[in-house]
C-alpha positions in Angstrom: 0.0 0.1 -0.2 1.4 3.6 -0.9 0.9 5.9 2.0 -1.3 8.6 1.2 0.5 11.8 2.3 1.2 15.3 0.5 4.8 17.1 0.5 6.0 19.5 2.9 4.6 23.0 1.7 2.0 21.4 0.0 -1.4 20.7 1.2 -5.0 19.6 0.2 -7.9 22.0 0.8 -11.1 20.2 2.5 -14.7 21.7 1.0 -14.8 24.2 3.9 -11.4 25.8 3.2 -11.9 25.5 -1.0 -15.4 27.1 -0.5 -13.9 29.9 1.3 -10.8 30.3 -1.0 -13.6 30.4 -4.2 -15.8 33.0 -2.1 -12.5 35.3 -1.6 -11.7 34.6 -5.5 -14.8 36.2 -6.3 -14.9 39.0 -4.2 -11.3 39.9 -5.5 -12.5 39.3 -9.1 -15.8 41.6 -8.7 -13.4 44.5 -7.1 -10.7 44.0 -9.7 -13.1 44.1 -12.5 -14.9 47.1 -10.9 -11.7 49.1 -11.6 -11.5 48.2 -15.2 -9.0 45.7 -14.7 -9.2 42.4 -17.1 -8.1 39.0 -16.7 -5.2 37.1 -18.3 -3.2 33.7 -18.2 0.2 33.0 -18.6 2.1 29.2 -18.2 3.1 28.0 -14.8 6.3 26.8 -16.7 8.5 29.3 -18.0 11.8 29.6 -19.8 14.5 29.7 -16.7 16.3 32.9 -18.1 12.8 34.8 -17.7 12.6 34.0 -13.9 15.9 34.3 -12.6 17.5 37.4 -11.8 14.2 39.2 -11.1 13.1 38.9 -7.6 16.3 38.6 -5.2 18.9 36.0 -5.0 16.5 34.7 -2.2 13.9 34.1 -4.8 16.4 32.5 -7.0 17.6 30.0 -4.5 13.9 29.1 -3.9 12.8 28.4 -7.4 11.7 25.0 -8.4 14.2 24.4 -11.7 14.5 21.3 -14.0 15.6 20.2 -17.5 12.2 19.3 -19.5 12.2 16.6 -21.9 13.5 18.9 -24.9 16.5 19.7 -22.9 15.5 22.9 -21.7 16.3 24.9 -18.1 12.9 25.7 -17.1 11.2 26.9 -13.9 8.2 27.0 -12.2 7.0 30.6 -11.5 7.5 32.0 -8.1 5.4 35.1 -8.3 2.8 36.5 -11.3 4.5 39.8 -11.7 7.9 38.8 -13.6 5.6 36.6 -15.8 3.5 39.8 -16.8 6.3 41.5 -17.5 7.3 38.8 -20.0 3.6 38.9 -21.0 3.5 42.3 -21.8 6.9 42.7 -23.6 5.3 39.8 -25.7 1.9 41.1 -26.6 2.3 45.1 -26.1 1.0 45.5 -29.9 -2.0 43.6 -28.9 -3.2 44.6 -25.7 -2.6 48.3 -26.0 -1.1 51.0 -23.4 -2.0 51.6 -20.5 -3.3 48.1 -19.7 -4.7 46.8 -16.6 -4.5 43.2 -16.1 -5.7 40.7 -13.0 -4.1 37.1 -12.7 -5.3 34.6 -10.0 -3.0 31.4 -9.9 -0.8 29.4 -8.2 2.9 30.1 -7.7 5.9 27.9 -6.2 8.8 28.8 -4.1 11.0 26.2 -1.9 11.2 28.0 1.1 11.0 27.3 4.6 7.6 26.8 5.6 5.8 28.7 8.5 2.4 29.7 9.6 0.3 31.0 6.5 3.4 30.5 4.1 3.4 27.4 2.2 5.4 26.2 -0.9 2.4 26.2 -3.4 0.4 29.2 -3.0 -2.1 31.2 -4.6 -1.6 35.1 -5.5 -4.3 37.1 -6.7 -2.6 40.0 -8.9 -3.8 43.4 -10.3 -1.4 45.6 -12.1 -1.2 48.6 -14.3 1.6 48.7 -16.9 2.3 51.8 -19.7 2.1 54.6 -17.4 4.5 56.4 -14.4 1.1 58.5 -13.4 0.4 58.8 -9.8 -3.4 58.5 -10.5 -2.3 54.3 -10.8 -0.2 54.3 -7.6 -3.2 55.9 -5.7 -5.6 53.4 -7.5 -3.5 50.6 -6.4 -3.7 51.3 -2.7 -7.2 52.3 -3.1 -7.9 48.8 -4.3 -5.9 47.0 -1.5 -8.2 49.1 0.4 -11.6 47.9 -1.2 -10.7 44.6 -1.5 -10.1 44.1 2.2 -13.2 45.8 3.0 -15.1 43.7 0.5 -14.1 40.6 2.0 -15.4 41.8 5.5 -11.9 42.7 7.1 -13.0 45.7 9.3 -10.0 46.3 11.1 -6.6 46.7 9.2 -4.2 49.1 7.8 -2.5 49.9 4.4 0.9 50.7 5.0 2.7 52.8 2.1 6.3 53.7 1.7 8.6 54.9 -1.6 11.7 53.6 -2.4 12.7 56.8 -4.2 12.6 58.0 -0.7 14.8 55.4 1.0 17.4 56.0 -2.1 17.1 59.6 -0.8 18.1 58.8 2.5 21.1 56.5 1.5 22.3 59.5 -0.7 22.2 61.6 2.0 24.1 59.1 3.9 26.5 58.5 1.1 26.0 54.7 1.1 24.2 54.4 -2.3 26.7 51.5 -3.2 25.1 49.1 -1.1 21.6 49.9 -1.5 20.1 46.6 -2.0 21.9 44.9 1.1 20.7 47.6 3.0 17.0 47.8 2.0 16.7 44.0 2.3 18.1 44.1 5.7 15.4 47.1 6.4 12.5 45.0 5.1 13.0 42.2 8.0 12.4 44.9 10.6 9.0 43.4 11.4 10.3 39.9 12.0 13.8 41.1 13.8 14.9 42.7 16.2 16.3 46.2 15.8 19.6 45.0 17.1 20.1 42.4 15.0 19.2 44.7 11.9 22.0 47.1 13.3 24.5 44.1 13.4 23.4 43.1 9.6 24.0 46.7 8.5 27.2 47.2 10.0 28.3 43.7 8.6 27.6 45.2 5.1 29.4 48.3 5.8 27.2 51.0 7.0 28.7 52.6 10.0 26.9 52.5 13.3 26.4 56.1 13.5 24.4 55.8 9.6 22.8 52.5 10.9 21.6 54.2 14.1 20.3 57.1 11.6 18.6 54.2 9.5 16.9 53.2 12.2 15.6 55.7 13.6 14.0 56.6 10.0 12.7 53.5 10.0 11.0 53.5 13.1 8.8 56.7 12.4 5.3 56.2 13.4 2.2 58.1 13.7 -0.1 60.7 12.0 1.1 60.2 8.2 1.3 64.3 7.4 3.7 63.7 10.9 5.9 61.3 9.6 6.2 63.0 5.8 7.1 65.9 7.6 9.6 64.3 9.8 10.9 62.3 6.8 12.0 65.6 5.1 15.2 65.9 7.4 16.2 62.5 6.3 16.0 62.9 2.3 17.5 66.3 2.9 17.9 68.1 -0.7 17.8 64.4 -2.6 15.6 65.3 -5.9 14.6 61.7 -6.0 13.8 61.4 -2.1 11.4 64.7 -2.2 10.1 63.0 -5.7 9.1 60.2 -3.5 7.6 62.2 -0.3 5.6 64.1 -3.2 3.9 61.1 -4.4 3.1 59.7 -0.8 1.4 63.3 0.2 -0.6 62.2 -3.1 -1.3 58.7 -2.0 -2.5 60.4 1.5 -4.8 63.3 0.2 -5.8 60.9 -2.7 -7.0 58.4 0.1 -9.1 60.9 1.7 -10.8 62.1 -1.4 -11.8 58.5 -2.0 -13.7 58.0 1.2 -10.9 56.0 3.2 -11.3 56.5 6.7 -8.7 58.4 8.5 -5.9 56.3 10.0 -6.4 53.4 7.5 -3.6 54.4 5.0 -0.5 54.9 7.0 3.2 56.2 6.1 5.9 53.5 7.0 9.2 54.2 6.4 10.5 50.7 7.4 8.7 49.1 4.5 11.3 48.3 1.8 9.8 45.1 -0.2 12.5 42.4 -0.6 12.2 42.0 -4.3 15.0 44.3 -5.9 12.6 45.4 -9.2 10.6 47.8 -7.2 11.4 51.5 -7.9 8.6 53.7 -6.5 5.7 53.1 -3.8 5.7 50.0 -1.9 2.5 48.6 0.1 1.6 46.2 2.7 -1.2 45.6 4.8 -1.7 44.0 7.9 -4.9 42.7 10.4 -4.7 44.7 13.1 -6.0 41.6 15.2 -3.5 39.3 14.1 0.0 41.3 12.6 2.3 38.8 13.6 1.3 36.7 10.4 2.4 39.2 8.0 1.5 41.1 4.8 -1.7 40.1 3.6 -1.6 42.0 0.6 1.6 43.6 -1.0 2.8 45.1 -4.1 4.4 48.6 -5.5 5.8 50.2 -8.3 8.4 48.7 -10.6 9.3 50.8 -13.6 12.1 48.6 -15.3 11.3 45.2 -14.9 10.0 44.5 -18.6 12.9 46.3 -19.9 14.8 43.1 -19.2 12.3 41.8 -22.3 11.8 44.4 -24.6 13.3 48.0 -25.3 9.8 49.5 -25.1 9.2 51.4 -21.7 6.6 49.5 -20.0 6.5 50.9 -16.2 4.2 49.3 -13.7 2.4 49.0 -10.5 0.4 46.6 -8.9 0.0 44.5 -5.7 -1.0 41.0 -5.0 -3.4 39.3 -2.2 -1.8 36.2 -0.6 -4.8 34.7 -0.7 -3.6 31.5 1.4 -2.0 33.6 4.3 -5.1 35.5 4.7 -7.1 31.9 4.5 -4.6 31.0 7.4 -5.4 34.0 9.3 -9.2 34.0 9.1 -9.1 30.5 10.2 -7.0 31.7 13.3 -9.8 34.4 14.0 -12.7 31.6 13.5 -14.0 33.7 10.5 -14.3 30.8 8.1 -17.8 29.6 7.5 -17.8 25.7 8.3 -20.3 25.0 5.7 -19.1 22.5 3.1 -21.6 22.5 0.6 -22.1 25.3 -2.2 -25.9 24.7 -2.2 -28.3 26.6 0.2 -31.3 24.3 -0.4 -31.6 20.9 0.6 -34.3 18.5 -0.4 -35.4 15.8 1.8 -36.1 12.5 -0.1 -39.3 11.6 1.6 -41.1 9.5 -0.8 -39.7 6.9 -3.0 -42.5 6.7 -5.5 -42.2 11.0 -5.9 -38.9 10.8 -7.2 -39.8 12.8 -10.7 -41.9 15.1 -8.4 -38.5 16.0 -6.4 -36.5 16.3 -9.6 -38.8 18.9 -11.1 -38.8 20.6 -7.7 -35.4 20.9 -7.6 -35.0 22.1 -11.0 -37.2 24.7 -10.8 -35.4 26.0 -7.9 -32.2 26.0 -9.7 -33.5 27.9 -12.8 -34.7 30.5 -10.2 -31.0 31.3 -9.5 -30.5 29.3 -6.1 -28.2 26.1 -5.7 -30.1 23.1 -4.6 -29.0 19.7 -3.8 -31.4 16.6 -3.5 -30.5 13.6 -1.2 -29.7 10.5 -3.6 -31.8 8.1 -1.5 -34.8 7.7 0.3 -33.6 7.2 3.7 -35.2 8.3 7.2 -35.9 11.8 7.4 -34.0 12.4 10.7 -31.0 10.7 9.2 -31.1 13.3 6.0 -31.5 16.4 8.1 -28.9 15.4 10.4 -26.7 15.6 7.1 -28.2 18.5 5.7 -27.1 20.0 8.9 -23.9 19.0 9.3 -23.1 20.1 5.7 -24.5 23.6 6.4 -27.2 23.9 4.3 -29.7 27.1 5.3 -33.0 25.6 4.6 -34.5 22.2 3.9 -37.5 21.2 1.7 -39.6 18.7 3.4 -42.6 16.8 1.2 -44.2 13.2 1.0 -47.1 11.7 -0.3 -50.0 13.8 2.1 -48.2 17.2 1.3 -48.4 16.5 -2.5 -51.8 15.3 -2.4 -52.7 18.5 -0.5 -50.5 21.1 -2.5 -48.1 22.1 0.2 -44.2 21.5 1.4 -42.6 22.5 4.5 -39.6 24.7 4.6 -37.7 23.9 7.5 -34.8 26.7 8.7 -32.0 24.3 9.7 -30.3 26.9 12.1 -33.6 27.7 14.2 -35.8 24.7 13.1 -38.5 27.0 12.7 -40.8 25.8 10.1 -42.9 27.4 7.1 -45.8 25.7 5.5 -46.3 26.7 1.6 -49.5 26.4 -0.3 -48.4 26.0 -3.8 -50.9 23.5 -5.4 -48.0 23.0 -8.1 -47.4 26.5 -9.0 -43.5 26.5 -9.3 -43.5 30.0 -9.2 -45.2 30.2 -5.4 -42.5 27.7 -4.5 -39.5 29.4 -5.7 -40.8 32.6 -4.4 -41.2 31.0 -1.0 -38.0 29.4 -0.9 -36.5 32.8 -2.0 -37.7 34.2 0.7 -37.2 31.9 3.2 -33.2 32.2 2.3 -33.6 35.9 2.6 -35.2 35.7 6.0 -32.3 33.1 7.1 -29.7 35.6 5.8 -31.0 38.8 7.9 -31.4 36.0 10.6 -35.0 36.0 10.9 -37.4 33.1 11.8 -39.4 31.8 8.8 
């Protein structure tokens, strides 16, 4: 016998988890489309040269790579942004610019597993390419905000920084030559003690006084306007740093104009993002009730990534919802529904002589836009209702020979055990209206 098991970092999804994932995917699709983003898809496998050297030394190490049957060096995508840059360069004449896309698909990284972090996971990306407009930067922040609100998360923060600000600070300190290593160290601040980051900075050649200055800058917190004002002292006269501050001010004022609650969008100078391709704004979002699980939705601007594949300028900006990390957080917070069926309505197979009547009822309810399951065998009613309750159906329809003869059915609210007798006399419109009303009442917590 072969032992049934999964690889480390990979997992099966049971129905409750898979349904929760599908609900979030539907919400993300709706939010992305509301801003005009169109769907695309790309292969899971890319030529290795497409993927390597685009994220960081760490992502290169984490790549799943091999030689295929044709002798080609290939790799599984580690994110959806790098394949999108290749896609945009390859199809720019067909898609036109600016172009707004979303892509929801699995990616793979051979990294150490931890809470909410797997080796195979789903990303839900959205990006705008072909423009350096501050409008697109702002819109990226607004989509992240609207997405988390639509999912039903009430307490969260969208934290924003700008790589240009960090570049300006490094210029003022005279340590631009080790920018990549410095930014990677700063990006660990949420997970690693400041003194450990200081030791890393000193190890890469940053003096103790300059390391202190960097940590002071990264530790700025509070009202966004105050943080931006304090950052001016760190940026000094650096033109690129001042441009970054202007961009962040636009994000703050634009968020207010869009109706985002005050304090929801925060300026966080410690955010650098570990991937090398970011050039402008960088975004991370955190659940206030579970900050330790890390950023739920992250991204930023990358103006040079597509330049590796084409001479045409294809600046981009976007973000990605870490779906599996979000689901892990919602499970920990007990916010995942326990239902294991996508159907709301359950039909009890009560009378074996009335199978065709049950099928007609089920077909009419589906045609009216509701999901329904007919139990496959005429077992005891109590046994069937126990099954329906365990699976998470909202209402059950019970009808036997007597009910069919009198033209009635019983609609049972499974949570409250309240019942409604419907006189329908074979009129499917009356029955489906009653079922729809029962579902509406259940949704708002009313008895039938």
